[in-house]
Structures are given as structure tokens and as C-alpha cells.
C-alpha positions in Angstrom: 104.8 124.9 113.6 106.9 123.4 110.8 105.4 121.0 108.2 107.8 118.2 109.3 106.5 118.4 112.9 102.8 118.4 112.0 100.9 115.1 112.3 97.2 114.6 112.2 95.4 111.6 113.6 95.7 109.7 110.3 99.4 110.2 109.9 100.5 107.8 112.6 99.8 104.1 113.0 100.2 104.0 116.8 103.3 102.0 116.6 101.9 99.3 114.3 104.5 98.1 111.7 103.6 97.8 108.0 103.9 94.0 108.3 101.5 93.8 111.2 99.1 96.1 109.5 99.2 93.9 106.4 98.5 90.8 108.5 95.5 92.4 110.2 94.1 93.5 106.8 94.5 90.0 105.3 92.9 88.4 108.4 90.0 90.9 108.1 89.5 89.9 104.4 89.6 86.2 105.4 87.0 86.6 108.1 84.7 88.7 105.8 85.0 85.9 103.1 84.0 83.3 105.7 81.0 85.4 106.7 79.9 85.7 103.1 80.3 82.0 102.6 78.1 81.2 105.6 75.4 83.7 104.4 75.5 82.1 100.9 76.9 85.2 99.2 79.5 85.0 96.4 83.1 86.0 97.1 84.9 88.2 94.7 88.5 87.1 93.8 91.1 87.5 91.1 92.6 84.7 89.0 96.2 85.8 88.2 96.7 83.0 85.7 93.9 84.2 83.5 94.2 87.8 84.6 90.4 88.0 85.3 88.1 88.8 88.2 85.6 86.2 89.2 82.8 85.4 91.7 83.1 82.2 93.7 79.7 80.9 95.0 79.4 78.8 98.2 78.5 75.7 96.0 82.0 76.0 94.4 80.7 77.4 91.1 82.9 80.1 89.6 81.8 82.8 87.2 84.3 85.0 85.4 83.6 88.7 84.8 82.9 89.7 81.3 85.0 92.3 79.6 
């Protein structure tokens, strides 16, 4: 078997386009953030304007990472 013909289970995406895969990934993150909010856990995010990571707590408080 030639290398160009070989595909393992992880090589294919079962016909899912990159755009659709990205949409599913973004939706999964949104759902996970909602779950964290309901449970009272902070959500990790990134502020591009300040170029820093931060935690956003359910009460709206934001704490930037040090370093």
C-alpha cells in the first residue's frame, strides 16, 4: 500500500468541512462557558487589546493573569 492511499481513522473528517468543524468547536466552547457560568466557575478568556489572559467570574469581576 502506498503512503498516499493510507488513511487511519483520524485522517478523515467524515465529510465535515473545515468551516462546519470550526462552527461546532465554537459552539462547544460557548456551551461549556454557559455551564461554567451556571456552576459559578470563572471563565478563562483573552483580551486582545491588552494582550493578556484573564478570568471572568459570574459576578462580572475580571482578574488579569500576572506575568
